[in-house]
MIPARO-364859 format. One record per atom (N, C-alpha, C, O): x, y, z. Coordinates in steps of 0.1 Angstrom, whole numbers, plus 5000, padded with zeros to 4 digits. Example, Ala and Ser with C-alpha at 12.3 -4.5 7.8 and 13.67 -1.06 7.14 Angstrom:
BEGIN
513249435078
512349555078
513249675078
514249675085
512849785071
513749895071
512950005079
513450115080
***
This chain:
BEGIN
500849885000
500050005000
500950135000
500450234995
502150125005
502950235006
503950254995
504750344994
503950154985
504750164973
504550294965
505550354961
503250344964
503050474957
503750584964
504150684957
503950584977
504650684984
506050694980
506650794977
506650574979
508050564974
508150614960
509150674956
507250574952
507250624938
507150774937
507750834929
506250834945
506150984946
507451044949
507851144943
508150994959
509451044963
510451034952
511251114949
510450914945
511350884934
511050984922
512051034916
509851014920
509451114909
510051254912
510451324903
510151284925
510651424928
512151434925
512551544923
512851324925
514351334923
514751284910
515951304906
513851234902
514251174889
514351284878
513851394880
515051254868
515251344857
514551294844
513251284845
515251264834
514651224821
513951094820
513251064811
514251004830
513750864829
512450844838
512150734841
511750954840
510650954849
509550864843
508850794851
509350874830
508250794824
508550644826
507650564829
509750604823
510150464823
509950404837
509550294839
510450484847
510350434861
508850424865
508450324872
508050514862
506650504865
505950394858
505150324864
506350364846
505850254838
506150124845
505350034846
507450104849
507849984856
507149964869
506649854872
506950074877
506250064890
504750024887
504249944894
504150084877
502750054875
502549914870
501549844874
503449854863
503449714859
503549624871
502949524872
504449664880
504649584892
503449584901
502949484906
502849704903
501549714911
500449624904
499749554911
500349634891
499349564884
499549414886
498549334888
500749364885
501049224886
500749174900
500149074902
501149254911
500849214924
499349204927
498849114933
498649314923
497149314925
496449204917
495449144922
496949174905
496349054898
496548924905
495648844905
497748904911
497948784919
497048774931
496448664934
496848884938
495948894949
494548854944
493848774951
494148914933
492748894929
492448754924
491348704926
493548684919
493348554914
493448444924
492748344924
494248464935
494648354943
494248374958
494448284966
493748494962
493448514976
492048474979
491148494970
491748414990
490448384995
489748505001
490148535013
488748564994
488148684999
487048665009
486348755013
486848535012
485848515023
486348555036
485548575046
487648575037
488248625050
489148745046
490248735041
488548875048
489248995043
490649015051
490748965062
491549085044
492749125050
492549245059
491949345055
492949235072
492749345081
494149385087
494849305092
494449515085
495749565090
495549695098
494749775093
496149705109
496049835117
497349905116
498349845118
497350035113
498550115111
498850205122
500050235125
497850255129
498050355140
498450285153
497850185156
499350345160
499750295173
498750315184
497750395182
498950255196
497950265206
497850405212
496750445216
498950475213
498850615219
497950705210
497150785215
498150695197
497250775188
495850735190
494950815189
495550605191
494250555193
493550615206
492450655205
494350625216
493850675229
493450825228
492550875234
494250895220
494151045219
492951075210
492151155213
492951015198
492051055187
490850965187
489851005181
490850855193
489650765192
489350715178
488250675175
490350715170
490250665156
491250555154
492350565159
490950465145
491850355141
491750335126
490750325120
492950335121
493050325106
493250185102
494350125103
492150125097
492149985092
491949985077
491250065072
492649895071
492349865057
491849715056
492349635063
490949695047
490449565044
490249545029
489549625023
490849445024
490649415010
489749295008
490149185011
488549325004
487549215002
487249204987
487849264979
486149124985
485849094971
485449224963
485649234951
484749314970
484349444963
485549534961
485749594951
486449544972
487549634971
488549594960
488949674952
488749464958
489749424949
489349454934
490249474926
488049454932
487649484918
488049624914
488549644903
487849714923
488149854920
489549894922
490149984915
490249824931
491749834932
492349784919
493349844914
491849674913
492349624901
492049714889
492949744881
490849774889
490549874879
491449994880
491850054870
491750044892
492650154894
494050124889
494650214883
494550004892
495849964887
495949964872
496950004866
494849914865
494849914851
494850054845
495650084836
494050144850
493950274845
495250354848
495650444841
495850324860
497150394863
498250354852
498950444848
498250224849
499250184839
498850244825
499750294818
497550244821
497150304809
497450454808
497850504798
497250524819
497450664820
498850704817
499150804811
499750624823
501250644820
501550624806
502250704800
501050514800
501250484786
500750594777
501350634767
499550654781
498950754773
499650884773
499350974765
500550904782
501251034783
502751024780
503551104785
503050934771
504450924767
504951044758
506151064756
504051114753
504351234745
504251364753
504551474747
503951354765
503751474774
505151534776
506051464780
505251664775
506551734778
506351854788
507451894793
505151894790
504952014799
504851974813
503951904817
505852024822
505851994836
505651854839
504751804846
506551774833
506351624834
506451574848
505651484852
507451614855
507651564869
506451594878
505951504885
505951714877
504751744886
503551664882
502751614890
503451634869
502251554864
502251414869
501251364874
503451354869
503551214873
503451204889
502951104894
503851304896
503651314910
502251314914
501751234922
501451404907
500051404909
499351284905
498351234912
499751224894
499151094890
499350984900
498450904903
500550974906
500850874916
500150904929
499650804935
499951024932
499251054944
497751014943
497150964952
497251044931
495850994928
495750844930
494750794936
496650774925
496650624926
496750584940
496050494945
497650654948
497850624962
496550644970
496150554978
495850754968
494550774975
493550674971
492750634979
493450644958
492450544953
492750404960
491750344963
493950364961
494250234967
493650234981
493150134986
493850344989
493350345002
491850365004
491250315013
491350454995
489850474996
489050354993
487950344998
489650264985
488850134982
489150024992
488749914991
489950055002
490249945012
490149995027
490149905036
489950125029
489750165043
488450125049
487450125041
488450095062
487150045068
486550155077
485350145079
487250245082
486750355090
486050455081
486750515072
484850485084
484050585075
484750725075
484650795066
485350765087
485950895088
487150905078
487251005072
487950795078
489150805069
488650785055
489350835046
487550715053
487050705039
486650845034
486950885023
486050925043
485751065039
486951145036
487051215026
488051135044
489251205042
489851175029
490251255021
489951045026
490550995013
489651025001
490151054991
488351025004
487351054994
487651204989
487551234977
487951294999
488151434995
489551454990
489851534982
490551374995
491951394991
492151364976
492951424970
491351274970
491451244956
491151374948
491651384937
490351464953
490051584946
491251674943
491351734933
492151674952
493351764951
494151744939
494351834931
494751624937
495551604925
494751614912
495251664902
493451574912
492651584900
492251734897
492251764886
492051814908
491851954906
493052014899
492852094890
494251984903
495452034897
495651984883
496152064874
495351854880
495551804867
494651874857
495051904846
493351894861
492451964852
492852114850
492852164839
493252184861
493552324861
494852354854
494952464848
495852264854
497152294849
497252244835
497752304826
496852114833
497052044820
495852044811
495751974801
494752114815
493552124807
493852174793
494852244791
492952154784
493252184770
492652314765
492952354754
491852374773
491152494768
491152604778
491652594789
490552724774
490652844783
489852834796
490252894806
488752754796
487952744808
488352634818
487552584826
489652584816
490052474825
490052514839
489752424848
490452634843
490452664857
489052674863
488752634874
488152734855
486752734859
486152594861
485452564870
486552504851
486052364853
486652294865
485952214871
487852324868
488552264879
487852304892
487552224901
487552434893
486852484905
485452434906
484952404917
484752424895
483452374895
483452224900
482552184908
484352144895
484452004899
484752004914
484151924921
485652084919
486052084933
484952124942
484652064952
484252234939
483252294948
481952204948
481352194959
481552154937
480452064937
480651944946
479751914954
481751874945
482051764953
482251804967
481751724976
482851914970
483051954984
481751994990
481551965002
480852054983
479552084988
478751964993
478251965004
478751864984
478051734988
478751675000
478051615008
480051675001
480751615011
480551675025
480851615035
480151805025
479951865038
478751805045
478751785057
477751755038
476651685044
477151545049
476751505060
478051485041
478551355046
479351375059
479251295068
480151485060
480951515072
480051535084
480351485095
478951615082
478051635093
477451505098
477351485111
477151415089
476551285094
477651205101
477351135110
478851205096
479951125102
480251175116
480451095125
480251305118
480451365131
479351315141
479651285152
478051325136
476951285144
477051135148
476851085159
477451055138
477550905139
478650875149
478550785158
479850955149
480950935158
480550965172
480850895181
479851075174
479451125187
478451025193
478451015206
477650975185
476550885190
477050745192
476750685203
477750685182
478150545183
479550525190
479850425195
480350635189
481750625194
482750565185
483850545189
482250525173
483250465163
482650475149
481450475147
483550485139
483150475125
483750345119
483850345107
484150255127
484750135122
483750045116
482849995123
483850025102
482849955095
483149805094
482449735087
484249765100
484549615101
483649545111
483549425111
483049625120
482049575130
480649565123
480349645115
479949455126
478649435121
477649535127
476649485134
477749665125
476949765132
475849805122
476149845111
474649785126
473449835119
472949965126
473049975138
472250045119
471750165124
470650135135
469750055132
470750205146
469750175157
469250315162
468750325173
469250415153
468650535156
467150535154
466550435150
466450645157
465050655154
464850655139
465750685131
463650635134
463350635120
463650765113
464250775102
463350875120
463651015114
465151035114
465651095104
465850995124
467351015124
467950925114
468950975107
467450805112
467950715102
467850785088
468750775080
466650835085
466450895072
467351015070
467851035059
467451105080
468351225078
469751185076
470451235067
470251085084
471651035082
471850975068
472851005061
470850895064
470950835050
470950945040
471750935030
470051045041
470051155030
471351225030
471851265019
471951255041
473151335041
474351255035
475051315027
474451125039
475451045033
475251025018
476151025010
473951005014
473650975000
473951094992
474451074980
473651214996
473951334988
475451354986
475851384975
476251324997
477751334995
478251234985
479151274977
477751114985
478251014975
477551034962
478251004951
476351074961
475651084948
476151194939
476051194927
476851294945
477451404937
478551334928
478751384917
479151234933
480251164925
479651074914
480451034905
478351034915
477850944905
477850994891
478350924882
477351114888
476551204896
475051194892
474651144882
474151244902
472751244899
472251384895
473051484897
471151394889
470451524886
469951584899
469351514907
470151714902
470751814893
472151854897
472651954892
472851764904
474251794908
475251734898
476351684902
474851724886
475651654875
476451754867
477251714859
476151884869
476651984859
478151994859
478752044849
478851954870
480351964870
480951864860
482051894855
480251754858
480951644850
481151674836
482351664831
480151724828
480451754814
481551864813
482351864804
481451964822
482452074821
483852024824
484752064817
483951944834
485251884838
485851804827
487051804824
485051724820
485451634810
485951714798
486951684792
485151814794
485551894782
486851964784
487651974775
487152014796
488352094798
489552014803
490652054802
489251894808
490351814813
491251754802
490751744791
492551724805
493351654795
492851514794
491951464801
493351444784
492851304782
493051214794
492051144797
494151224801
494351144813
493351184824
492751094830
493051304825
492051354835
490651294832
489951244841
490251294819
488951244816
488951094818
487951034822
490051024815
490050874816
489950834831
489150744834
490650914840
490550884854
489150914860
488650844868
488651034855
487351074860
486250974857
485550924866
486150944844
485150844840
485450704844
484550624848
486750674844
487150534846
487050484861
486650374863
487350574870
487450534884
486850624894
486250584904
486950754892
486450854902
484950854903
484450864914
484250834892
482850824893
482350704901
481250694905
483250604902
482850474909
482850494924
482350404931
483450604929
483550624943
482150634950
481950584961
481250694943
479950714948
479150584949
478650544960
479150504938
478550374939
479250274948
478550204955
480550284949
481250194958
480950234973
480650144981
480850354976
480550394990
479150354994
478850315005
478150364984
476750324987
476750174990
476050135000
477350094982
477349954984
478149904996
477649825004
479249964998
480149915008
479749965022
479849885032
479250085023
479050145036
477550165039
477050125049
476850235030
475450275033
474450155033
473550145041
474650055023
473749945023
473749865035
472649825040
474949825041
474849745053
474449825065
473749775074
474849955066
474550035078
473050075078
472450085089
472450105067
471050145066
470250055057
469450105049
470349925060
469749825051
468249845052
467549845041
467649855064
466149875065
465650005059
464550015054
466550105061
466150245056
465950245040
465150325035
466650155033
466650145019
465150115014
464850155003
464450045022
463050015018
462150135017
461350145008
462350225027
461550345027
462050455017
461250535012
463350455013
463850545004
463950494990
464450564981
463550364988
463650304975
462950384964
463550394953
461750434966
461150514955
461950634952
462050674940
462550704961
463450814959
464650774950
464950844940
465350664954
466550624946
466150594932
466750634922
465050514930
464650474917
464150584909
464550594897
463450684914
463050804907
464250884902
464250924891
465150904911
466350984908
467150914897
467650974888
467350784899
468150704889
467550704876
468150724865
466250674875
465550654862
465450794855
465650804843
465150894863
465151034856
466451074851
466651124841
467551044859
468851074855
469251004842
469851064833
468850884840
469150804828
468450864816
469050894806
467150894818
466350944807
466851084803
466951124791
467051164813
467551304811
468851314804
468951384794
469851234808
471151234802
471051184788
471751234779
470251084785
470151024772
469551124762
469951134751
468551204767
467951304758
468851424755
468951474744
469651464766
470551574764
471651534754
472151624747
472051414753
473151374744
472851414730
473651454722
471551394726
471151424712
471351564708
471351604696
471451654718
471651804715
473051844716
473351964714
473951754719
475351794721
476151794708
475851714699
477151884707
477951894695
479451864698
480251834689
479751864711
481151824715
481151674718
480351624725
482151604711
482251464713
482451424727
481951324732
483251504734
483551464748
482351484757
482051404766
481551584754
480251594762
479251484759
478551444768
479251434747
478451314744
478851204752
477951134758
480151174753
480551054761
480351084776
480150994784
480551214780
480351254794
478851224799
478651164809
477951274791
476551244794
476151094793
475351044800
476851024784
476650884784
477150814797
476550724802
478250874803
478650824816
477650844827
477450764836
477050964826
475950994836
474850894835
474250854845
474450864823
473350774821
473650634826
472850574833
474850584823
475250454828
475450444843
475050344849
475950554849
476150554864
474750564871
474550514882
473750624865
472450634870
471750494869
470950454877
472150424858
471750284857
472250194869
471550114875
473550224873
474150154884
473350194897
473050104905
472950314898
472150364910
470850284911
470450244922
470150274900
468950194900
469150044904
468449994912
470249994899
470649854903
470849834918
470549734923
471449934924
471649934938
470349954945
470049894956
469550054940
468350094947
467249984948
466449984957
467249894938
466149784939
466449684949
465549604953
467649684955
468049604966
467749454963
467049384971
468349414952
468149274947
469549224944
470449294939
469849094948
471149044947
471649044933
472849074930
470849004923
471249004909
471549144904
472549164897
470749244908
470949384903
472249434910
472949514904
472449394922
473749444929
474949394922
475849464920
474949264918
476049214910
476149284897
477249324893
475049314891
475049384878
475649524879
476249574870
475349594891
475849724893
477349724894
478049814888
477949624901
479349614902
480049584889
481049644885
479449494881
479949464868
479849584859
480749604851
478749654859
478549774851
479649874854
480149944845
479849904867
480849994870
482249964865
482950044860
482549834866
483949784861
483949804846
484949854841
482949754839
482949764825
482949904820
483649934810
482149984827
482150124822
483450194825
483850284817
484150154835
485550214837
486450184825
487250274822
486350064820
487250024808
486750094796
487550154788
485450094793
484950144780
484950294780
485350344769
484550364790
484550504790
485950564789
486250664782
486950494796
488350544795
488850524781
489550614776
488450414774
488850394761
488250504751
488950554743
487050534753
486350634744
486950774746
487250844736
487250804759
487850934761
489350944755
489751044750
490050824756
491350824750
491250834735
492150904729
490250774729
490150794714
489750934710
490250984700
488950994718
488551134715
489851224717
490051314709
490651194727
491851274729
492851254717
493551344713
492851134712
493651104700
493251184688
494051244680
491851194686
491351284675
491651424678
492051504668
491651474690
491851614693
493351644690
493651754685
494251554693
495651584690
495951594676
496851664672
495151524667
495351534653
494651654647
495251724638
493451684651
492651774643
492351904651
491751994646
492651904664
492452024673
491052074674
490752194676
490151974673
488752014675
487951884680
488351774677
486951914688
486051804693
484651824688
483751754692
484451924680
483051954675
482651844664
483351834654
481651774667
481251664658
480851704644
480951624635
480451834642
480051884629
481251884619
481051874607
482451884624
483651884616
484151744612
485051734603
483551644618
483951504615
483051434606
481851444606
483651354597
482951254589
483951184581
485051234577
483551054577
484350984568
485750934573
486550894565
485950924586
487250884592
487450734588
488650694588
486450654586
486750514582
487550504569
488150404568
487450604561
488150594548
489650614550
490450554542
490050684560
491450724562
492050664574
493250664576
491250624584
491750574597
491050444600
490150434609
491250334592
490450214594
490750144608
489850084614
491950144613
492250084626
491550154637
490950094646
491650294637
490950374647
489450344646
488850334656
488950344634
487550324632
487050184638
485950174643
487850084636
487549954641
487349954657
486449904662
488350014663
488350024678
487150114682
486450084692
486950224675
485850314678
484450244677
483650264686
484250164667
483050094666
482949994677
481849974684
484049924680
483949814691
483549874704
482749824711
484249984708
483950044722
482550114722
481950114733
482050164711
480750214712
479750104712
478650114719
479949994706
479149874707
479149824722
478149774727
480349824728
480449784742
479649884751
479149844761
479750004747
478950114755
477450084754
476750124764
476950034743
475550004743
475149864747
474049814745
476149794753
475949664759
475749554749
474749484750
476649544739
476549444729
476749304736
477749294744
475949204733
476149074739
477549024736
478049034724
478248964746
479648924744
480649014751
481748984752
480149124755
480949224763
480549224777
479449184781
481449274786
481149284800
480049374803
479249354813
479849484795
478749574797
477449504796
476449534803
477349414787
476049334785
475749254797
474549254802
476749184803
476449114815
475949204827
475049164834
476649314828
476249404839
474849454837
474049454847
474549504826
473149564824
472149454823
470949474827
472449334819
471549224819
471149184834
469949164837
472149174843
471849144857
471049254863
470149224871
471349384860
470549494865
469049484860
468149494868
468949454847
467549444842
466849324848
465649334850
467549214849
466849094855
466449124869
465349084873
467349184877
466949214891
465849314892
465049304901
465849414883
464849514884
463449454880
462449494886
463449364870
462149304867
461649214878
460449214880
462549154885
462149064896
461549154907
460749104915
462049274909
461649364920
460349444916
459449454923
460449504904
459349594899
459349604884
460349644878
458349554878
458249544863
458349684857
458849694846
457749784863
457749914857
459149974856
459550024846
459949944867
461349994867
462149914855
462949974848
461849784854
462449714843
462149764829
462949774820
460849804827
460449864814
461149994811
461650014800
461250084821
461950204819
463450184817
464050254808
464050094824
465450054821
465650004807
466550044800
464649924802
464749874788
464749994778
465449994768
463850094781
463750204772
465150284772
465550334762
465750304784
466950374785
468050304777
468950374771
468050174777
469050094769
468850114754
469750114746
467550134750
467350164736
467850304733
468450324722
467750404742
468350534739
469850524739
470550584730
470450434747
471950414747
472350364733
473350414728
471650264728
471950214714
471850324704
472650334695
470850414705
470550514695
471750614695
472250644684
472150674707
473150774706
474550714703
475350784698
474750594707
476050534704
476250514689
477250544683
475150454683
475250434668
475250564660
475850574650
474550664665
474550794659
475950854659
476350914649
476650844671
477950894672
478950824662
479750884655
478750694661
479650614651
479350664637
480250684629
478050674634
477650714620
478250854617
478750874606
478150954626
478551094623
480051104622
480551174613
480751024629
482251034629
482850954618
483851004612
482350834616
483050744607
482550744593
483250714583
481250764591
480550744578
480650864569
480950974574
480250844557
480150964547
481550994541
482450914542
481551104534
482751154528
483751214538
483251264548
485051204535
486051264544
485851414545
485851474534
485751464557
485451604558
486551694553
487751664555
486251804546
487251894541
487851974552
488952034549
487351974564
487952054575
489151974580
490052034587
489251844578
490251764584
491351754574
491451654566
492351844574
493351854564
494451764566
495251734557
494551704579
495651614582
495151494589
494251504597
495651374585
495151254592
496251154592
497151144584
496151064602
497050954604
496350854613
495650894622
496550724610
495950624618
496650614632
497550684635
496250514640
496750494653
498250474653
498850404645
498950534663
500350504665
500450374672
499450314676
501750334674
501950204681
501450204695
500850104700
501750314702
501350314716
499850324717
499350264727
499250394708
497750404709
497150274706
496150224712
497650204696
497150064693
497449974705
496549884707
498549984711
498849894723
497849924734
497249824740
497550044737
496550084748
495150024745
494549964753
494750054733
493350014729
493249864728
492149804731
494349794724
494349644723
494149584737
493449494739
494849644747
494749594761
493349604766
492749514771
492749724764
491449754769
490349674762
489449614769
490449654749
489449574742
489649434745
488649364746
490849384747
491049244751
490349214764
489749104766
490549304774
489949284787
488349284786
487749204793
487849374778
486349374777
485849244771
484849194775
486549194761
486149074754
486248954764
485348874765
487448934770
487648824778
486748814790
486148714793
486548934797
485648934808
484148924804
483348874811
483848964792
482548944787
482148804783
481048754785
483148724779
482948584775
483248494787
482648384788
484048534796
484348444808
484448534820
485448584824
483248554826
483148644838
482848574851
482348624860
483248444851
482948354862
483548414875
482948404886
484848464875
485448504888
484648624894
484748644906
483848704886
483148814892
481648794893
480948894896
481148674889
479748654889
479348544898
478148534902
480248444902
479848334910
480048374925
481148404929
478948374932
479048434946
479948354955
480648414963
479948224954
480748144964
482248154961
483048144971
482648194949
484048204946
484548344948
485648364952
483648444946
484148584946
483048664952
482448744945
482848654965
481848734972
482148884971
483248924974
481148954967
481249104966
481349164979
482349244982
480349144987
480449205001
479549115010
478349115009
480249035017
479548915024
478448965033
477348895033
478649065041
477549105050
476349155043
475249135047
476549235032
475449285024
474649165017
473449165017
475449075012
474748955006
473948875016
472848835013
474448855028
473748785038
472448865042
471348805044
472548995042
471349075046
470249065035
469049045037
470749065022
469749065011
469148925010
467948915008
469948815013
469348685013
468348665024
467348585022
468448735035
467448725046
466148795042
465248795049
***
């Protein structure tokens, strides 16, 4: 867990070989996490205490990390995107050392936020991720409004997190602990339960994001560099869904029954709203950004129906969306480097001059609309199945949203790739070797996990969150 700290220190003193060292470290992290994911028995989580007894007596907090079946999925996704982000920046020359320091800090915070068990430290790490991402958007952003977008991203998330902090302080003063390794269920009054749930939900839902606190996401994506967009869509948006599954669902399991109409209404409206907004967008990055909002609201519906099948589907959808959305943002970044525009009106006919790029672009858009054979299909199928089992109306609306997803994905492919080659695009070249390598890795993972997803779908072999599953089964 502390290897990224060593890497950060190394970045501070390195010279011209900083890319190569970061690449080696990222491969090492990925290999170790892959071994843990494949061979460790997650029915018994890893528990480690880092703080000494004197600190415990003074602060009444204990810093525990626990790697369970849910944590390892997102830690593995973080490791993949960390490696891909380094590969994607081999041409970066502006303030290189500072960039890789911030990238490593982001990875360090993500490793801990997905494994910490104390809700107070989860909040601290949840907020700490904002700092390097704020600087990445504000310094390495591609357009004039990058500072505005960075502040908008920071303030929206900070605003929601203030409600979370208030609830955590109340929980600490009342319970005396935020340690979530204990099988603690809420024992407050019904009104207190509801207020605590709403406060925590608002703090986490800003990261999903839900309507109307979604406005930071399209702005941040448009102004962020390619790496910033990949990390935002690929992993940072998953913090909200992860927090709801890992913390809120076990702590407020009974409260979910009373707030289920609210969750489903917000999630379904967010899906439909984002899908309709996509058809009016002219910036390719905004199209993919609103697509991310639609998919993450689908995840929220899967969590909200409180069904075991839908819960599995939500986790699978978050993982698949992390791979697919990062790939799409990377491809849009590649187009922007060549043509210096993201306005879809200037694009057409790329299939004639960039066949390799076009093949990957078609594949990832088909994955985005949940084509059978991809991991996205498995995730959305489980959500749809669980929703129909719980409420047929929710299942019907989900089905309509998936039709919208297919519509805007195919429309994007048609606008960018079909027709005559646009006269505005005076220069063109197909994928470079490094771009082909990155997209090949991501597409291979989407296909393999789509065809063989047994490690993440069989409950007895790979339990997502044992206490939550036991509660749902009851």
